[in-house]
N, C-alpha and C positions, 0 to 999 in steps of 0.2 A: 442806490438811487434815491434822490431827494424828491419828495413830492410836496409841492406847495399849493395851497388853496387860498385864494384871496376872494373875499366876499365883500361887496360894497352895498351897504344898506342906505337907501335914499328915503327921506321922510319930508313931507310937506304938510304943514299945519293949515288945514282949510277952515279952522274955526269951529269944527264940529265938537260938541261936548257929549261924551258917552257916559251914561249913568249905569253903574253896576246894578244889574237886575237879579243876580243870583241871591239865594237866601242864606248862603254860608257866611259866617261871621268873621271873615278876614278879607283883606283887600285883594282884589283880583289884578295883580300886577301883569303887565304885558311884557312880551319879549322873552329872550333866553336869559335865564338867571342861574344856570349851572354850566359846567364845562361840557363842551362837545368834542368828541374824539373821532377822528377819521382814521381807520386802520385797514390793512389788507391781511388776507390769510393765504397760505399755500393752497394748492388744489385739495390736498387731504389735510384736515385740521381737526383738532379737538373742539367739539361743539359745546359740551357740558360735562361737568363733574359733580357727582352727588356723593356726599360723605356722611356716614353714620358712625357715631362714637358711642361706646359703652365701657363700663368697667366691671370686672369680675374679680373680687378679692383685691389683689394687688397688681392685677394685670389690666392694662388699658387696651381696648380693641378698637381698631379703625377698619370699617368696611366701606369700600368705595366702588363706584361704578362710573365708567368713562364712556361717553358717546361721541361719535365723530361724524363728519360729513365728507363726501367726496371720494370715499374708498370704494374701489371696485369689488363688489360682493363675490365675484368669481375667484378672487384670490383668497388665500388663507387669512385667518383673522390676524390683525396686526398685534405686535407685542407692545406692551406698555412698560416703561421703566418708571417706577414710582419711588421718589425719594421723600422721606419725611425729615423735615428740619425743625429745630427748636426755634424759639422766638429770637435768638441771636443769629440764626441762620446756620447753625452747626448741624452736621449730618447726624441723624439718629438711626434710621433704618431704611432699607430698600426692599422693594418687591418687584419682581419681573413676572408679568402675567399677561393675560389677554385684556379683556375689557372690564373685568371686575376682580376684586381680590380682598385680602384681609391682612392686616398687619397687627401684631401684638407687641406691646411695650411693657416691660417690667418696671414697676415703681414709677409710673408716669407723674409728671408735675401737672396737675389739673388746672384748667382755666376756672376761675371762681369769681362770683360777683363781688363787687366792692362792698365792704362792711359786713358781709354775710359769713356766718360760721358754717359748720358742716351740716346744720339742720335749717336750710333756708326755707322761705315760704311766705314772708310778709313783705309787701312792697310799700315803701314810703317814698314818695316821689313828686315830681313836678311835671307839668305838660310844657313842652317847648314849642314856641311859635316863632317862625322866622322865614325870611325870603332872601334869595341870593346866597351865594357861597363865598364866604370870606374866611380864610384859614385862621387869621388872627382872632376873629370873633368866635369861631368854632372853638378854638383853644381856650378863649376866655370863658365861654359858656360851660365847657367841661370843668374848668377850674372852679367855677361857681357851683356847679352841681356837686362836686366833691367837698367844697367848703361848707355847703349847707347840709351835707350828710345824706343826700338822696341816693338811692341805689338803683333807680330805674327811671325811664320816661316812655311816653307813648308818642309815636310819630304822627301827632294830630295835625292836619287830617289828610295826610298824603305821604307817600314814601319820601324819606329824606335822601339827600345826596350820598353817594357811596363813601365819600370822604368823611361824612359825619358818622356813618356806620362803622368805618374803620376805627375812628376814635373810641367808639363804644366797645369794640372788641379789645382794643389795647388797654383801655382804662377800667375794664371790668364793670361797665354799666349795663344793666339789663334793659332790653328794649321790647316793648309791645309794638309790633310792626303793623301799621294801618294803611289800607289802600285808599285811593282818593274817592271815597263815597260819602258825601255829606248831605243830609236832609233828603235822602233818596225818596223819590215818589214816582208813580207811574207804573213801574214794575213791568215794562213791556218786554217782549222777547228780544228786541234789539238791545235794550238796556242790559238785560240779563247777560247776553253774550259779551258786551263790552265790559261789564263788571267782572266776568270770569277771565277775560283776556288780561285785564289789569292785575288781577290776583296771580295769574299764571306768570306774568312778567316779574312781579314782586317776589314770588316764591323762588323762581328760577335764579334771581339775582342774589337773594339773601338766605337761601336755605342752609348753606354751610357755615353761617356765622354763629359762633358760640353765644353771642350777646342776645340773639333773637330767641325769645322764649314763647311767643304767642303771636298768632295772626289775628288782627282785628279787621272784620269784613265791612264795617260801616260805622258811621257816627250819626246818631240822632235821625235815623231813617224813619219814615212814617210806618213804624212797625205795628201800629194799631189797625191798619187797614187789612181787610181779608186777604188781599192779594199778596201781602208781605209774607204770609206763612209759606206757601209753596215756592215763592221766589227765593227766600233765604234758606229754605231746605235744600234747594238745588245749589245755591252758593256754597253752603257748608260741605255738601257731598263733593263738590268740585275741589275744594281746598283739601279735603281728606284724601282724595285720589292723588294729589300731588305731594302731600307731606302728612304722614300719619304719626310723626314723632313729636308734634307740638299741638297744644290745645288751640281751639278756635274760640274767639269771643266776638261779641257785637256790643257796641256802646249805644244804649238806648236812653231816650229821655221820657219814655212812656212808663206807665205804672205796670206793676206785675200782673194785674188782672186783665189788662187789655193788650199786652204785648204778644204778638204772634210769632216772633222769631226766637225768643229766648229758649224755647224748648229744644232747639236744634244745636245750640252751641255748647261748648264744654264749660266755659266760665262766663258768668253774667257780669257785664259791666254796665253801670248806669250813671247818668249825670243828674245831679239834683242840687239846686241852689236855695237851700233853706236859709232864711234870714236875708235873702237878696231878692230873687224874683218872686218867691213866696214868703209872706210874712216879713217884709223888709223892716229892719230895725228891731225885730222881736227875737233877739238871740235866745231868749228863754224858751222858745218853742223848738229849738233845733234838736236837742238830745232825744226827746220822746218821739218826735216825728221821724227822725232818721232811724232810730232803733226799730220802730214799728214797721217802717218800709222795708228795711233789710230782712226782718223776720218774715214779712209777707213773701218776699222773693224766695227765701229759703223754703218756706212752707209750700209754695206753689211749684218749685222746680228742684229743690234739693241739690243745688250745685254751688261750687265756690263762687264768691261774690266780691267784686272790687268796685268801689266808688271811683269812677274815672274823672269826674269833675265836681268841684265845689269851690266856692269862693265869693268874693265881693269886689266890685270896682272901687278903686282907692286913688284919690288924687295925692300924689307925693307932695308933702309939705303942708297938707291940711290937717291940723290937729284940733280936736274938740274934746272937751271934758264937761259933762259926761259924753261918752262916745256917740257918734251920730253917723248915719250912712255917708259914705264917700270919704270919711276921715281915716287916717292911718290907725287910730285907736279902734275904730269899728272893725277893721279887717282883722286885727289881733284878737279882739273879743269873739268875733265870729269863728275864727280858727279854733280858739280854745274850747268853745262849746262843741265843735265837731270832734276835737280830740277826746273829749269826755265820752262821746258816743262810740268812737272808734275803739277805745280801750275796753269798753263793755262788750262790744261786738266781737272783738278779736278773740276774747276768751271762749267764745262759743265754738270756734274751730272752723267755721265756714266763711268767715269774713277775712279775706286774705290780702287786702291792699287799700291804701288811701292815696289818692292822686289829686293834688291841688291844680286848679285852673287859675293862675297860669304862671309860668316861669318868669316872663317879662312882658311888659306892656307892648302892644302891637297895633299897627294901623288896620282900620276897618273901613267899610263903606261909610259915607257921611249919613248920620242920623242923629236925632235929638237924644237918643239913649246912649250915645257914645261921645264922650268929651275928648276929642282928639284921638279917638281910637279906643280899643279895649284896655281898660286900666286895672284888670284883675291880677296883673303880675305882682310877684313879691319883689321883683326888680323893675326898675324903670326901663324905658326903651333903650337907654344908653348904659344899662347894666349896673346901675347903682342901687343899693339895697334900700327898701322901705323898712319901716319898723317891723313889719311882719316877717321879713327875711331872717332877722335875728331870732324872732320867736319860733319860726319854723325850724331854724337850725338847732335850737335847744331841744325841740321836740324830736327831730330825726336822730340826733346824736344820743339822746336818752333812749330811743328805741333800739339803736345799734348796741348800746351798752346793755340794755335789758335782754334783748332777744338774741344778739349775736356775739356777746362777750367782747365787745369793742371798747378799747380805752379811749375816751374822748380827749381831744387835744387840750392843752393848758388854757387856751383862750375861750374854751366853751363855757367856763364858769368864772367870769371876772370877779375880782375881789369886791365884796360888799361889806362884810364884817368878818371878824375872826371866826365866829361860830359858824356862819353859813359857809365860809370857805373851808373850814376844817371838816364840816360834814361832807362836802363834795370831794375834798382832797385828803381825807384822813390818813390814807396810806402813804402820803408824801410829806406830811408834817411831823 
């Protein structure tokens, strides 16, 4: 049977201009900008599958649970035929059971994050921002992620399309999966339930993905307010009831002494724009300020810490010497000072990731603080590199070489002089 659905959308411009009133810093596009699928199910159908994996010695273990709808409970439990295939689609193992079971695999080939060795634990990455689903652009973005040497990204500030997550699974890119909660305020019981529903949908969709390592429950919520404490305590408990295998984080813009939510999460994420929103132009303040703040977070909560956002708006093509805010040189200088602080903090053992804001420039609501949108990208909106992209690439590839025993590509260190090239490529000369 062929089923066709035709929808006619009619629009008439009556001249009304609507101004975006939300406080989140990205443009509120209207309409449908992802694929919509209409499908049917038989009367009895599989509703959900949960998979847990582990490894003991040289044996991989897969534990699964299948839930279904439409089955008459008066009958005996249905049988499930579970086939395990490798990434080429070849048969590996089969299990015939009821609704839950266990499969063991000898000498499994493990999924592993891009650029990480057998002792992973430090994230060096970008934040991706985009709207609409375009396969060519998604492929381009992942090529740029791998070119620049990043090993992860956060889905700021909403769940990304399934197709984007599929790419992460295939390419070995680690994902911090964030629900659509930005600048949350009010903390009403109605909002709490909607927040939980959103996380339930996200976790149900992505819980079996190897790329997803963490759930992010909000970005820059008003966590200094007294009501934020019990609100986010309830949110974290809800997430833990759905998935106990992954840590939970929240991305806060508040200080460690005023935040009411950090006590409930497993990993603390914070956004801080030293040298931009605070002390603009004063890159010499970055190292000490950042180290002091991270140490305060650790002292107050004793949890792993990731800086989820840092950066500076940069107009492509604007070059100034000495460097000045908005210039490409200033973005490079600001990053370098952050890198100094990160290297000091990483050695302490509790600082586990550095995430730049942002991957590429993007559109925002109109305001005098935004010149054609948010310009904090290391790539332009059409995905061309700014000076900082090459700088960040050298940083990330150096981290991969130092922390993960990765051999950088030939073009990572272009020829400058015989001595400098020999120092970088001494094993090849």
